[in-house]
GUVEX-485591 format. One record per atom (N, C-alpha, C): residue in one letter; atom name; x, y, z. Coordinates in steps of 0.1 Angstrom, whole numbers. Example, Ala and Ser with C-alpha at 12.3 -4.5 7.8 and 13.67 -1.06 7.14 Angstrom:
<atoms>
atom code: A | site: N | c1: 132 | c2: -57 | c3: 78
atom code: A | site: CA | c1: 123 | c2: -45 | c3: 78
atom code: A | site: C | c1: 132 | c2: -33 | c3: 78
atom code: S | site: N | c1: 128 | c2: -22 | c3: 71
atom code: S | site: CA | c1: 137 | c2: -11 | c3: 71
atom code: S | site: C | c1: 129 | c2: 0 | c3: 79
</atoms>
This chain:
<atoms>
atom code: X | site: N | c1: 185 | c2: 1711 | c3: -832
atom code: X | site: CA | c1: 173 | c2: 1709 | c3: -842
atom code: X | site: C | c1: 175 | c2: 1699 | c3: -854
atom code: X | site: N | c1: 167 | c2: 1693 | c3: -858
atom code: X | site: CA | c1: 165 | c2: 1685 | c3: -868
atom code: X | site: C | c1: 165 | c2: 1693 | c3: -880
atom code: X | site: N | c1: 171 | c2: 1690 | c3: -891
atom code: X | site: CA | c1: 171 | c2: 1697 | c3: -904
atom code: X | site: C | c1: 160 | c2: 1693 | c3: -911
atom code: X | site: N | c1: 152 | c2: 1705 | c3: -917
atom code: X | site: CA | c1: 139 | c2: 1702 | c3: -923
atom code: X | site: C | c1: 142 | c2: 1706 | c3: -940
atom code: X | site: N | c1: 138 | c2: 1695 | c3: -947
atom code: X | site: CA | c1: 138 | c2: 1699 | c3: -960
atom code: X | site: C | c1: 124 | c2: 1702 | c3: -966
atom code: X | site: N | c1: 125 | c2: 1714 | c3: -973
atom code: X | site: CA | c1: 109 | c2: 1715 | c3: -980
atom code: X | site: C | c1: 114 | c2: 1720 | c3: -993
atom code: X | site: N | c1: 108 | c2: 1712 | c3: -1001
atom code: X | site: CA | c1: 111 | c2: 1714 | c3: -1018
atom code: X | site: C | c1: 100 | c2: 1723 | c3: -1024
atom code: X | site: N | c1: 106 | c2: 1733 | c3: -1032
atom code: X | site: CA | c1: 95 | c2: 1739 | c3: -1040
atom code: X | site: C | c1: 99 | c2: 1738 | c3: -1053
atom code: X | site: N | c1: 89 | c2: 1734 | c3: -1063
atom code: X | site: CA | c1: 91 | c2: 1729 | c3: -1076
atom code: X | site: C | c1: 91 | c2: 1741 | c3: -1085
atom code: X | site: N | c1: 78 | c2: 1748 | c3: -1083
atom code: X | site: CA | c1: 76 | c2: 1758 | c3: -1094
atom code: X | site: C | c1: 72 | c2: 1769 | c3: -1089
atom code: X | site: N | c1: 73 | c2: 1779 | c3: -1094
atom code: X | site: CA | c1: 68 | c2: 1794 | c3: -1089
atom code: X | site: C | c1: 80 | c2: 1801 | c3: -1085
atom code: X | site: N | c1: 78 | c2: 1812 | c3: -1078
atom code: X | site: CA | c1: 89 | c2: 1822 | c3: -1071
atom code: X | site: C | c1: 95 | c2: 1814 | c3: -1061
atom code: X | site: N | c1: 109 | c2: 1818 | c3: -1064
atom code: X | site: CA | c1: 117 | c2: 1813 | c3: -1051
atom code: X | site: C | c1: 114 | c2: 1819 | c3: -1037
atom code: X | site: N | c1: 110 | c2: 1812 | c3: -1028
atom code: X | site: CA | c1: 105 | c2: 1817 | c3: -1014
atom code: X | site: C | c1: 118 | c2: 1826 | c3: -1009
atom code: X | site: N | c1: 114 | c2: 1838 | c3: -1001
atom code: X | site: CA | c1: 125 | c2: 1844 | c3: -996
atom code: X | site: C | c1: 125 | c2: 1843 | c3: -979
atom code: X | site: N | c1: 115 | c2: 1838 | c3: -975
atom code: X | site: CA | c1: 114 | c2: 1837 | c3: -959
atom code: X | site: C | c1: 113 | c2: 1823 | c3: -956
atom code: X | site: N | c1: 117 | c2: 1818 | c3: -945
atom code: X | site: CA | c1: 117 | c2: 1809 | c3: -936
atom code: X | site: C | c1: 101 | c2: 1804 | c3: -935
atom code: X | site: N | c1: 97 | c2: 1791 | c3: -937
atom code: X | site: CA | c1: 83 | c2: 1789 | c3: -935
atom code: X | site: C | c1: 81 | c2: 1785 | c3: -919
atom code: X | site: N | c1: 91 | c2: 1784 | c3: -913
atom code: X | site: CA | c1: 90 | c2: 1781 | c3: -897
atom code: X | site: C | c1: 93 | c2: 1793 | c3: -890
atom code: X | site: N | c1: 103 | c2: 1803 | c3: -893
atom code: X | site: CA | c1: 106 | c2: 1815 | c3: -883
atom code: X | site: C | c1: 103 | c2: 1826 | c3: -893
atom code: X | site: N | c1: 102 | c2: 1827 | c3: -904
atom code: X | site: CA | c1: 99 | c2: 1839 | c3: -911
atom code: X | site: C | c1: 111 | c2: 1848 | c3: -913
atom code: X | site: N | c1: 123 | c2: 1842 | c3: -909
atom code: X | site: CA | c1: 136 | c2: 1849 | c3: -913
atom code: X | site: C | c1: 140 | c2: 1849 | c3: -926
atom code: X | site: N | c1: 146 | c2: 1859 | c3: -931
atom code: X | site: CA | c1: 150 | c2: 1857 | c3: -947
atom code: X | site: C | c1: 159 | c2: 1844 | c3: -948
atom code: X | site: N | c1: 157 | c2: 1837 | c3: -962
atom code: X | site: CA | c1: 164 | c2: 1829 | c3: -967
atom code: X | site: C | c1: 177 | c2: 1831 | c3: -972
atom code: X | site: N | c1: 187 | c2: 1824 | c3: -974
atom code: X | site: CA | c1: 199 | c2: 1824 | c3: -982
atom code: X | site: C | c1: 198 | c2: 1815 | c3: -993
atom code: X | site: N | c1: 205 | c2: 1818 | c3: -1004
atom code: X | site: CA | c1: 205 | c2: 1807 | c3: -1012
atom code: X | site: C | c1: 216 | c2: 1795 | c3: -1010
atom code: X | site: N | c1: 217 | c2: 1785 | c3: -1011
atom code: X | site: CA | c1: 226 | c2: 1772 | c3: -1003
atom code: X | site: C | c1: 231 | c2: 1766 | c3: -1017
atom code: X | site: N | c1: 224 | c2: 1764 | c3: -1028
atom code: X | site: CA | c1: 226 | c2: 1754 | c3: -1038
atom code: X | site: C | c1: 221 | c2: 1760 | c3: -1050
atom code: X | site: N | c1: 228 | c2: 1764 | c3: -1060
atom code: X | site: CA | c1: 229 | c2: 1763 | c3: -1073
atom code: X | site: C | c1: 233 | c2: 1751 | c3: -1083
atom code: X | site: N | c1: 224 | c2: 1751 | c3: -1092
atom code: X | site: CA | c1: 227 | c2: 1739 | c3: -1102
atom code: X | site: C | c1: 222 | c2: 1744 | c3: -1116
atom code: X | site: N | c1: 232 | c2: 1732 | c3: -1125
atom code: X | site: CA | c1: 229 | c2: 1735 | c3: -1141
atom code: X | site: C | c1: 219 | c2: 1725 | c3: -1140
atom code: X | site: N | c1: 209 | c2: 1732 | c3: -1151
atom code: X | site: CA | c1: 197 | c2: 1725 | c3: -1158
atom code: X | site: C | c1: 200 | c2: 1716 | c3: -1167
atom code: X | site: N | c1: 212 | c2: 1715 | c3: -1173
atom code: X | site: CA | c1: 216 | c2: 1705 | c3: -1183
atom code: X | site: C | c1: 218 | c2: 1692 | c3: -1177
atom code: X | site: N | c1: 210 | c2: 1684 | c3: -1184
atom code: X | site: CA | c1: 210 | c2: 1667 | c3: -1177
atom code: X | site: C | c1: 221 | c2: 1662 | c3: -1179
atom code: X | site: N | c1: 232 | c2: 1666 | c3: -1189
atom code: X | site: CA | c1: 243 | c2: 1660 | c3: -1191
atom code: X | site: C | c1: 253 | c2: 1670 | c3: -1181
atom code: X | site: N | c1: 255 | c2: 1679 | c3: -1178
atom code: X | site: CA | c1: 262 | c2: 1687 | c3: -1170
atom code: X | site: C | c1: 264 | c2: 1683 | c3: -1154
atom code: X | site: N | c1: 254 | c2: 1686 | c3: -1148
atom code: X | site: CA | c1: 249 | c2: 1682 | c3: -1133
atom code: X | site: C | c1: 256 | c2: 1688 | c3: -1125
atom code: X | site: N | c1: 263 | c2: 1701 | c3: -1129
atom code: X | site: CA | c1: 271 | c2: 1709 | c3: -1120
atom code: X | site: C | c1: 264 | c2: 1715 | c3: -1108
atom code: X | site: N | c1: 269 | c2: 1714 | c3: -1096
atom code: X | site: CA | c1: 263 | c2: 1720 | c3: -1085
atom code: X | site: C | c1: 271 | c2: 1728 | c3: -1077
atom code: X | site: N | c1: 267 | c2: 1739 | c3: -1072
atom code: X | site: CA | c1: 276 | c2: 1748 | c3: -1067
atom code: X | site: C | c1: 268 | c2: 1750 | c3: -1052
atom code: X | site: N | c1: 276 | c2: 1749 | c3: -1041
atom code: X | site: CA | c1: 270 | c2: 1748 | c3: -1026
atom code: X | site: C | c1: 277 | c2: 1761 | c3: -1020
atom code: X | site: N | c1: 272 | c2: 1768 | c3: -1011
atom code: X | site: CA | c1: 276 | c2: 1778 | c3: -1005
atom code: X | site: C | c1: 264 | c2: 1788 | c3: -999
atom code: X | site: N | c1: 268 | c2: 1800 | c3: -993
atom code: X | site: CA | c1: 258 | c2: 1808 | c3: -988
atom code: X | site: C | c1: 259 | c2: 1820 | c3: -993
atom code: X | site: N | c1: 251 | c2: 1823 | c3: -1003
atom code: X | site: CA | c1: 246 | c2: 1834 | c3: -1012
atom code: X | site: C | c1: 233 | c2: 1842 | c3: -1010
atom code: X | site: N | c1: 237 | c2: 1853 | c3: -1007
atom code: X | site: CA | c1: 228 | c2: 1861 | c3: -1002
atom code: X | site: C | c1: 216 | c2: 1866 | c3: -1014
atom code: X | site: N | c1: 203 | c2: 1869 | c3: -1009
atom code: X | site: CA | c1: 193 | c2: 1871 | c3: -1018
atom code: X | site: C | c1: 195 | c2: 1885 | c3: -1023
atom code: X | site: N | c1: 193 | c2: 1888 | c3: -1037
atom code: X | site: CA | c1: 192 | c2: 1906 | c3: -1041
atom code: X | site: C | c1: 184 | c2: 1913 | c3: -1036
atom code: X | site: N | c1: 185 | c2: 1925 | c3: -1033
atom code: X | site: CA | c1: 176 | c2: 1932 | c3: -1026
atom code: X | site: C | c1: 162 | c2: 1932 | c3: -1032
atom code: X | site: N | c1: 159 | c2: 1927 | c3: -1046
atom code: X | site: CA | c1: 147 | c2: 1927 | c3: -1051
atom code: X | site: C | c1: 142 | c2: 1913 | c3: -1047
atom code: X | site: N | c1: 148 | c2: 1900 | c3: -1044
atom code: X | site: CA | c1: 143 | c2: 1889 | c3: -1039
atom code: X | site: C | c1: 141 | c2: 1891 | c3: -1025
atom code: X | site: N | c1: 143 | c2: 1902 | c3: -1020
atom code: X | site: CA | c1: 139 | c2: 1903 | c3: -1006
atom code: X | site: C | c1: 128 | c2: 1907 | c3: -1004
atom code: X | site: N | c1: 120 | c2: 1912 | c3: -1014
atom code: X | site: CA | c1: 109 | c2: 1919 | c3: -1015
atom code: X | site: C | c1: 98 | c2: 1909 | c3: -1018
atom code: X | site: N | c1: 85 | c2: 1912 | c3: -1010
atom code: X | site: CA | c1: 73 | c2: 1904 | c3: -1014
atom code: X | site: C | c1: 70 | c2: 1903 | c3: -1028
atom code: X | site: N | c1: 63 | c2: 1895 | c3: -1032
atom code: X | site: CA | c1: 57 | c2: 1891 | c3: -1047
atom code: X | site: C | c1: 52 | c2: 1902 | c3: -1050
atom code: X | site: N | c1: 41 | c2: 1909 | c3: -1043
atom code: X | site: CA | c1: 33 | c2: 1920 | c3: -1046
atom code: X | site: C | c1: 47 | c2: 1934 | c3: -1048
atom code: X | site: N | c1: 52 | c2: 1934 | c3: -1038
atom code: X | site: CA | c1: 62 | c2: 1946 | c3: -1039
atom code: X | site: C | c1: 73 | c2: 1946 | c3: -1053
atom code: X | site: N | c1: 76 | c2: 1932 | c3: -1056
atom code: X | site: CA | c1: 85 | c2: 1930 | c3: -1069
atom code: X | site: C | c1: 76 | c2: 1930 | c3: -1081
atom code: X | site: N | c1: 63 | c2: 1929 | c3: -1080
atom code: X | site: CA | c1: 52 | c2: 1930 | c3: -1092
atom code: X | site: C | c1: 50 | c2: 1948 | c3: -1094
atom code: X | site: N | c1: 50 | c2: 1957 | c3: -1082
atom code: X | site: CA | c1: 50 | c2: 1968 | c3: -1084
atom code: X | site: C | c1: 62 | c2: 1976 | c3: -1090
atom code: X | site: N | c1: 75 | c2: 1970 | c3: -1087
atom code: X | site: CA | c1: 88 | c2: 1978 | c3: -1090
atom code: X | site: C | c1: 88 | c2: 1973 | c3: -1108
atom code: X | site: N | c1: 82 | c2: 1960 | c3: -1110
atom code: X | site: CA | c1: 85 | c2: 1955 | c3: -1126
atom code: X | site: C | c1: 73 | c2: 1966 | c3: -1132
atom code: X | site: N | c1: 64 | c2: 1966 | c3: -1128
atom code: X | site: CA | c1: 54 | c2: 1976 | c3: -1135
atom code: X | site: C | c1: 56 | c2: 1988 | c3: -1136
atom code: X | site: N | c1: 62 | c2: 1992 | c3: -1124
atom code: X | site: CA | c1: 67 | c2: 2007 | c3: -1124
atom code: X | site: C | c1: 78 | c2: 2009 | c3: -1135
atom code: X | site: N | c1: 85 | c2: 2000 | c3: -1135
atom code: X | site: CA | c1: 96 | c2: 2002 | c3: -1147
atom code: X | site: C | c1: 94 | c2: 2001 | c3: -1161
atom code: X | site: N | c1: 84 | c2: 1991 | c3: -1164
atom code: X | site: CA | c1: 76 | c2: 1989 | c3: -1174
atom code: X | site: C | c1: 68 | c2: 2002 | c3: -1181
atom code: X | site: N | c1: 65 | c2: 2008 | c3: -1172
atom code: X | site: CA | c1: 55 | c2: 2018 | c3: -1175
atom code: X | site: C | c1: 65 | c2: 2034 | c3: -1175
atom code: X | site: N | c1: 77 | c2: 2032 | c3: -1175
atom code: X | site: CA | c1: 87 | c2: 2039 | c3: -1177
atom code: X | site: C | c1: 87 | c2: 2051 | c3: -1163
atom code: X | site: N | c1: 81 | c2: 2046 | c3: -1152
atom code: X | site: CA | c1: 80 | c2: 2054 | c3: -1140
atom code: X | site: C | c1: 73 | c2: 2062 | c3: -1141
atom code: X | site: N | c1: 60 | c2: 2059 | c3: -1146
atom code: X | site: CA | c1: 48 | c2: 2070 | c3: -1146
atom code: X | site: C | c1: 40 | c2: 2063 | c3: -1135
atom code: X | site: N | c1: 36 | c2: 2076 | c3: -1126
atom code: X | site: CA | c1: 28 | c2: 2071 | c3: -1112
atom code: X | site: C | c1: 15 | c2: 2071 | c3: -1116
atom code: X | site: N | c1: 12 | c2: 2079 | c3: -1128
atom code: X | site: CA | c1: -1 | c2: 2081 | c3: -1133
atom code: X | site: C | c1: -5 | c2: 2067 | c3: -1140
atom code: X | site: N | c1: 1 | c2: 2064 | c3: -1149
atom code: X | site: CA | c1: 0 | c2: 2053 | c3: -1157
atom code: X | site: C | c1: -3 | c2: 2041 | c3: -1147
atom code: X | site: N | c1: 9 | c2: 2038 | c3: -1137
atom code: X | site: CA | c1: 6 | c2: 2030 | c3: -1125
atom code: X | site: C | c1: -9 | c2: 2028 | c3: -1122
atom code: X | site: N | c1: -10 | c2: 2041 | c3: -1116
atom code: X | site: CA | c1: -24 | c2: 2041 | c3: -1106
atom code: X | site: C | c1: -34 | c2: 2037 | c3: -1119
atom code: X | site: N | c1: -38 | c2: 2041 | c3: -1131
atom code: X | site: CA | c1: -43 | c2: 2036 | c3: -1139
atom code: X | site: C | c1: -45 | c2: 2022 | c3: -1142
atom code: X | site: N | c1: -33 | c2: 2016 | c3: -1144
atom code: X | site: CA | c1: -31 | c2: 2001 | c3: -1146
atom code: X | site: C | c1: -36 | c2: 1994 | c3: -1132
atom code: X | site: N | c1: -35 | c2: 1998 | c3: -1119
atom code: X | site: CA | c1: -39 | c2: 1993 | c3: -1108
atom code: X | site: C | c1: -53 | c2: 1997 | c3: -1106
atom code: X | site: N | c1: -60 | c2: 2002 | c3: -1111
atom code: X | site: CA | c1: -73 | c2: 2010 | c3: -1110
atom code: X | site: C | c1: -72 | c2: 2017 | c3: -1094
atom code: X | site: N | c1: -62 | c2: 2025 | c3: -1091
atom code: X | site: CA | c1: -63 | c2: 2030 | c3: -1077
atom code: X | site: C | c1: -59 | c2: 2046 | c3: -1080
atom code: X | site: N | c1: -60 | c2: 2054 | c3: -1070
atom code: X | site: CA | c1: -56 | c2: 2067 | c3: -1070
atom code: X | site: C | c1: -43 | c2: 2069 | c3: -1073
atom code: X | site: N | c1: -40 | c2: 2081 | c3: -1076
atom code: X | site: CA | c1: -26 | c2: 2084 | c3: -1076
atom code: X | site: C | c1: -20 | c2: 2084 | c3: -1064
atom code: X | site: N | c1: -28 | c2: 2094 | c3: -1053
atom code: X | site: CA | c1: -22 | c2: 2095 | c3: -1039
atom code: X | site: C | c1: -20 | c2: 2079 | c3: -1033
atom code: X | site: N | c1: -30 | c2: 2069 | c3: -1036
atom code: X | site: CA | c1: -26 | c2: 2054 | c3: -1032
atom code: X | site: C | c1: -12 | c2: 2048 | c3: -1039
atom code: X | site: N | c1: -12 | c2: 2052 | c3: -1051
atom code: X | site: CA | c1: -1 | c2: 2045 | c3: -1056
atom code: X | site: C | c1: 12 | c2: 2052 | c3: -1052
atom code: X | site: N | c1: 13 | c2: 2064 | c3: -1049
atom code: X | site: CA | c1: 22 | c2: 2075 | c3: -1045
atom code: X | site: C | c1: 28 | c2: 2067 | c3: -1029
atom code: X | site: N | c1: 18 | c2: 2066 | c3: -1023
atom code: X | site: CA | c1: 19 | c2: 2056 | c3: -1006
atom code: X | site: C | c1: 24 | c2: 2044 | c3: -1008
atom code: X | site: N | c1: 22 | c2: 2038 | c3: -1019
atom code: X | site: CA | c1: 25 | c2: 2022 | c3: -1021
atom code: X | site: C | c1: 42 | c2: 2025 | c3: -1024
atom code: X | site: N | c1: 44 | c2: 2035 | c3: -1032
atom code: X | site: CA | c1: 58 | c2: 2033 | c3: -1036
atom code: X | site: C | c1: 68 | c2: 2041 | c3: -1024
atom code: X | site: N | c1: 59 | c2: 2052 | c3: -1018
atom code: X | site: CA | c1: 69 | c2: 2052 | c3: -1006
atom code: X | site: C | c1: 70 | c2: 2043 | c3: -994
atom code: X | site: N | c1: 62 | c2: 2032 | c3: -992
atom code: X | site: CA | c1: 63 | c2: 2023 | c3: -983
atom code: X | site: C | c1: 74 | c2: 2012 | c3: -989
atom code: X | site: N | c1: 75 | c2: 2011 | c3: -1004
atom code: X | site: CA | c1: 83 | c2: 2003 | c3: -1011
atom code: X | site: C | c1: 99 | c2: 2011 | c3: -1008
atom code: X | site: N | c1: 100 | c2: 2021 | c3: -1010
atom code: X | site: CA | c1: 111 | c2: 2030 | c3: -1007
atom code: X | site: C | c1: 117 | c2: 2027 | c3: -993
atom code: X | site: N | c1: 108 | c2: 2030 | c3: -983
atom code: X | site: CA | c1: 112 | c2: 2025 | c3: -971
atom code: X | site: C | c1: 117 | c2: 2012 | c3: -967
atom code: X | site: N | c1: 108 | c2: 2001 | c3: -972
atom code: X | site: CA | c1: 116 | c2: 1988 | c3: -972
atom code: X | site: C | c1: 129 | c2: 1987 | c3: -978
atom code: X | site: N | c1: 132 | c2: 1992 | c3: -989
atom code: X | site: CA | c1: 142 | c2: 1993 | c3: -996
atom code: X | site: C | c1: 154 | c2: 1998 | c3: -988
atom code: X | site: N | c1: 151 | c2: 2009 | c3: -983
atom code: X | site: CA | c1: 163 | c2: 2016 | c3: -971
atom code: X | site: C | c1: 164 | c2: 2009 | c3: -959
atom code: X | site: N | c1: 153 | c2: 2003 | c3: -953
atom code: X | site: CA | c1: 156 | c2: 1992 | c3: -942
atom code: X | site: C | c1: 163 | c2: 1980 | c3: -948
atom code: X | site: N | c1: 162 | c2: 1974 | c3: -958
atom code: X | site: CA | c1: 169 | c2: 1961 | c3: -961
atom code: X | site: C | c1: 184 | c2: 1965 | c3: -966
atom code: X | site: N | c1: 187 | c2: 1978 | c3: -970
atom code: X | site: CA | c1: 201 | c2: 1983 | c3: -970
atom code: X | site: C | c1: 208 | c2: 1985 | c3: -958
atom code: X | site: N | c1: 200 | c2: 1991 | c3: -949
atom code: X | site: CA | c1: 205 | c2: 1994 | c3: -937
atom code: X | site: C | c1: 210 | c2: 1981 | c3: -931
atom code: X | site: N | c1: 201 | c2: 1970 | c3: -933
atom code: X | site: CA | c1: 202 | c2: 1955 | c3: -922
atom code: X | site: C | c1: 214 | c2: 1949 | c3: -931
atom code: X | site: N | c1: 215 | c2: 1951 | c3: -944
atom code: X | site: CA | c1: 231 | c2: 1944 | c3: -951
atom code: X | site: C | c1: 243 | c2: 1951 | c3: -949
atom code: X | site: N | c1: 241 | c2: 1965 | c3: -945
atom code: X | site: CA | c1: 252 | c2: 1973 | c3: -942
atom code: X | site: C | c1: 256 | c2: 1969 | c3: -927
atom code: X | site: N | c1: 249 | c2: 1963 | c3: -917
atom code: X | site: CA | c1: 251 | c2: 1959 | c3: -903
atom code: X | site: C | c1: 256 | c2: 1946 | c3: -902
</atoms>
């Protein structure tokens, strides 16, 4: 299979392959200092949070900023408390599945 190069210049780092939808791994890190130009190549895993969708990452971020208050989170998202609770339960399930996959 031919190697495919897709460049993402701005925004969030992709976490899924655009071709097959498998999780991506980080393969190249580089220093942004123009004088340095250090590059590190390897196979680096995404963090547990990087494996989440953008929406799930935003939910975690907002939840933490609101000191873990589901009531405030429901108000911010303009959703009912039970809906937010269900969203959080689904997120917990995703994190547990990711953790089990990492352990295998």
